[in-house]
C-alpha positions as CSV (number, residue, x, y, z in Angstrom):
1,X,43.6,-47.9,-27.2
2,X,41.6,-50.7,-25.6
3,X,42.9,-49.7,-22.2
4,X,41.7,-46.2,-22.7
5,X,38.3,-47.4,-23.7
6,X,38.2,-49.7,-20.7
7,X,38.5,-46.7,-18.3
8,X,36.4,-44.3,-20.4
9,X,33.7,-42.7,-18.2
10,X,35.2,-43.8,-14.9
11,X,35.4,-40.3,-13.6
12,X,31.7,-39.7,-14.2
13,X,31.0,-42.9,-12.2
14,X,33.2,-41.7,-9.4
15,X,31.3,-38.4,-9.2
16,X,27.9,-40.2,-9.2
17,X,28.9,-42.6,-6.4
18,X,30.4,-39.7,-4.4
19,X,27.1,-37.8,-4.6
20,X,25.2,-40.9,-3.6
21,X,27.2,-41.7,-0.5
22,X,28.0,-38.2,0.7
23,X,24.5,-37.6,2.2
24,X,24.6,-40.9,4.0
25,X,28.0,-40.2,5.5
26,X,27.0,-36.7,6.6
27,X,23.8,-38.1,8.3
28,X,25.9,-40.6,10.1
29,X,28.5,-38.0,11.3
30,X,25.7,-35.7,12.5
31,X,24.0,-38.5,14.5
32,X,27.4,-39.6,15.8
33,X,28.3,-36.2,17.1
34,X,24.9,-35.4,18.7
35,X,23.3,-38.8,19.6
36,X,25.2,-42.0,19.0
37,X,28.6,-41.4,20.6
38,X,30.0,-44.6,19.3
39,X,33.5,-45.6,20.4
40,X,36.5,-44.8,18.2
41,X,37.1,-48.4,17.1
42,X,33.5,-48.7,15.9
43,X,33.8,-45.4,13.9
44,X,37.0,-46.6,12.3
45,X,35.3,-49.9,11.2
46,X,32.3,-48.0,9.8
47,X,34.5,-45.6,7.9
48,X,36.5,-48.5,6.5
49,X,33.2,-50.0,5.3
50,X,32.2,-46.8,3.6
51,X,35.5,-46.7,1.7
52,X,35.1,-50.3,0.6
53,X,31.5,-49.6,-0.4
54,X,32.7,-46.6,-2.4
55,X,35.3,-48.5,-4.4
56,X,33.0,-51.5,-4.8
57,X,30.2,-49.4,-6.2
58,X,32.5,-47.5,-8.6
59,X,34.0,-50.8,-9.9
60,X,30.6,-52.5,-10.2
61,X,28.8,-49.6,-11.9
62,X,31.7,-49.0,-14.3
63,X,31.9,-52.8,-15.0
64,X,28.1,-52.7,-15.8
65,X,28.6,-50.0,-18.4
66,X,31.8,-51.5,-19.9
67,X,30.8,-55.2,-19.8
68,X,27.3,-56.2,-18.6
69,X,25.2,-53.9,-20.8
70,X,27.1,-54.5,-24.1
71,X,27.3,-58.2,-23.5
72,X,23.6,-58.5,-22.7
73,X,22.6,-56.5,-25.8
74,X,24.9,-58.5,-28.0
75,X,23.4,-61.8,-26.7
76,X,19.9,-60.4,-27.3
77,X,20.7,-59.6,-30.9
78,X,22.3,-63.0,-31.5
79,X,19.3,-64.9,-30.1
80,X,17.0,-62.7,-32.2
81,X,18.8,-63.7,-35.3
82,X,18.3,-67.5,-34.7
83,X,15.6,-69.3,-36.7
84,X,14.3,-70.9,-33.6
85,X,13.8,-68.0,-31.2
86,X,12.0,-70.1,-28.6
87,X,15.4,-71.3,-27.4
88,X,15.7,-67.9,-25.5
89,X,12.9,-69.0,-23.2
90,X,14.7,-71.8,-21.4
91,X,18.0,-69.9,-21.7
92,X,16.3,-66.9,-20.0
93,X,15.1,-69.2,-17.2
94,X,18.6,-70.5,-16.6
95,X,20.1,-67.0,-16.6
96,X,17.5,-65.7,-14.2
97,X,18.0,-68.7,-11.9
98,X,21.8,-68.3,-11.8
99,X,21.7,-64.5,-11.5
100,X,19.7,-64.7,-8.3
101,X,22.5,-66.7,-6.6
102,X,24.8,-63.7,-7.2
103,X,22.4,-61.1,-5.8
104,X,23.8,-59.6,-2.6
105,X,20.3,-58.4,-1.4
106,X,18.9,-61.9,-1.8
107,X,21.7,-63.4,0.3
108,X,21.0,-60.8,3.0
109,X,17.3,-61.4,3.0
110,X,17.7,-65.2,3.2
111,X,20.1,-64.8,6.1
112,X,17.8,-62.6,8.0
113,X,14.8,-64.8,7.4
114,X,16.7,-67.8,8.6
115,X,17.9,-66.0,11.7
116,X,14.6,-64.4,12.7
117,X,12.6,-67.7,12.1
118,X,15.3,-69.7,14.0
119,X,15.8,-72.0,10.9
120,X,12.0,-72.5,10.4
121,X,12.5,-71.1,6.9
122,X,16.1,-72.3,5.8
123,X,18.3,-70.1,3.7
124,X,18.7,-72.7,1.0
125,X,15.0,-73.2,0.6
126,X,14.5,-69.4,0.3
127,X,17.3,-69.1,-2.2
128,X,15.9,-71.9,-4.3
129,X,12.4,-70.4,-4.1
130,X,13.5,-66.9,-5.2
131,X,15.7,-68.4,-7.9
132,X,12.8,-70.3,-9.4
133,X,10.7,-67.2,-9.2
134,X,13.2,-65.0,-11.0
135,X,13.9,-67.8,-13.6
136,X,10.2,-68.2,-14.4
137,X,9.8,-64.4,-14.7
138,X,12.7,-64.1,-17.1
139,X,11.3,-67.0,-19.2
140,X,7.9,-65.3,-19.3
141,X,9.5,-62.0,-20.3
142,X,11.4,-63.6,-23.2
143,X,8.2,-65.3,-24.3
144,X,6.3,-62.0,-24.1
145,X,9.0,-60.3,-26.3
146,X,9.1,-63.2,-28.9
147,X,5.4,-63.6,-29.3
148,X,4.5,-59.9,-28.7
149,X,2.2,-60.5,-25.8
150,X,0.7,-57.6,-23.8
151,X,2.3,-57.0,-20.4
152,X,-1.1,-56.8,-18.7
153,X,-1.8,-60.4,-19.6
154,X,0.8,-61.3,-16.9
155,X,0.7,-58.5,-14.4
156,X,-3.0,-58.3,-13.7
157,X,-3.7,-62.0,-13.2
158,X,-0.4,-62.3,-11.3
159,X,-1.3,-59.6,-8.7
160,X,-4.9,-61.0,-8.4
161,X,-3.4,-64.3,-7.6
162,X,-1.1,-62.6,-5.1
163,X,-4.1,-61.1,-3.3
164,X,-5.8,-64.5,-3.2
165,X,-2.8,-66.4,-1.9
166,X,-2.3,-63.8,0.8
167,X,-5.5,-65.0,2.4
168,X,-4.3,-68.5,2.6
169,X,-0.9,-68.1,4.1
170,X,0.5,-66.7,7.3
171,X,1.4,-63.0,7.9
172,X,5.1,-64.0,8.1
173,X,5.2,-65.4,4.6
174,X,3.2,-62.5,3.3
175,X,5.6,-60.0,4.6
176,X,8.6,-62.0,3.4
177,X,7.0,-62.4,0.0
178,X,6.6,-58.7,-0.7
179,X,10.2,-58.0,0.4
180,X,11.4,-60.8,-1.9
181,X,9.9,-59.0,-4.9
182,X,12.2,-56.0,-4.1
183,X,15.4,-57.9,-3.4
184,X,15.0,-60.0,-6.5
185,X,15.2,-56.9,-8.7
186,X,18.9,-56.3,-7.7
187,X,21.8,-55.1,-9.8
188,X,22.8,-58.4,-11.3
189,X,19.3,-59.1,-12.7
190,X,18.4,-55.6,-13.7
191,X,21.7,-54.8,-15.5
192,X,22.3,-58.0,-17.4
193,X,18.8,-59.4,-18.0
194,X,17.4,-56.0,-19.0
195,X,20.1,-55.5,-21.6
196,X,19.4,-59.0,-22.9
197,X,15.7,-58.3,-23.1
198,X,16.2,-54.9,-24.8
199,X,18.7,-56.4,-27.3
200,X,16.2,-59.1,-28.2
201,X,13.3,-56.7,-28.5
202,X,15.3,-54.1,-30.6
203,X,15.9,-56.7,-33.3
204,X,12.1,-56.9,-34.0
205,X,10.4,-55.7,-37.1
206,X,8.1,-53.1,-35.7
207,X,9.0,-49.4,-35.2
208,X,8.4,-49.6,-31.5
209,X,9.7,-53.1,-31.0
210,X,12.4,-52.0,-28.6
211,X,9.7,-50.8,-26.2
212,X,8.6,-54.4,-25.7
213,X,11.9,-55.1,-23.9
214,X,10.7,-53.0,-21.0
215,X,8.3,-54.4,-18.4
216,X,10.6,-57.3,-17.5
217,X,11.4,-55.9,-14.0
218,X,7.7,-55.9,-13.2
219,X,7.6,-59.6,-13.8
220,X,10.8,-60.1,-11.9
221,X,9.2,-58.3,-8.9
222,X,6.0,-60.3,-9.2
223,X,7.2,-63.9,-9.7
224,X,9.2,-64.2,-6.4
225,X,6.2,-62.9,-4.5
226,X,4.0,-65.6,-5.9
227,X,6.6,-68.3,-5.3
228,X,7.1,-67.3,-1.6
229,X,3.3,-67.2,-1.1
230,X,2.9,-70.6,-2.6
231,X,5.7,-71.8,-0.3
232,X,3.8,-70.3,2.6
233,X,0.6,-72.2,1.6
234,X,2.6,-75.4,1.4
235,X,4.0,-74.8,4.9
236,X,0.5,-74.2,6.2
237,X,-0.8,-77.4,4.7
238,X,2.1,-79.3,6.2
239,X,1.4,-77.9,9.6
240,X,-2.3,-78.9,9.4
241,X,-1.3,-82.4,8.4
242,X,1.0,-82.7,11.5
243,X,-1.6,-81.5,13.9
């Protein structure tokens, strides 16, 4: 019975992933026939990658529905039942910090930044900066849910600070910062941490308490931007000292 439950809904996931990848594959084949003219070996490698991507997405998305979402919600309910709910704030920071290490998009961005800047902005430094940003944002999200704080208290001052910091850092760091906000909201963070936040919020007393669990992704997108911009300001100050 448990095995049947494990694979329940897998067919629906396969159909969703097929519809998602099919247009991309058709576009590629069209451009290959009329414009690209890539060699056969290259085509074979690309098609192998598409197949691996298909199975990877199917397994990941099904795993999210079977494991990540229920586990996150269960953790949220358990933490909500504790007499000292504040403990979820440092736990949220640790979960956000660790989850960023597993984000594929974060790894790719860090690699590209390191390559384009010729090591001027190292991968490890970028990874640590983004991890701190996501960890702080998750901690703030947990505090917002626990103490019923309005989302605008965080979003409006945060983006005002982003605009101010943009004037004091280089264009390179500004561009990287805004991309960082996008890659930080990847599948690992969104699936698990969102479920945790909603599970924590749904255990509240108010009729609309579950709604408080939303808005976390806005903070996750904002905090890495701020952290990278602050890093850019520190780089600029260091350069002025060395002049």
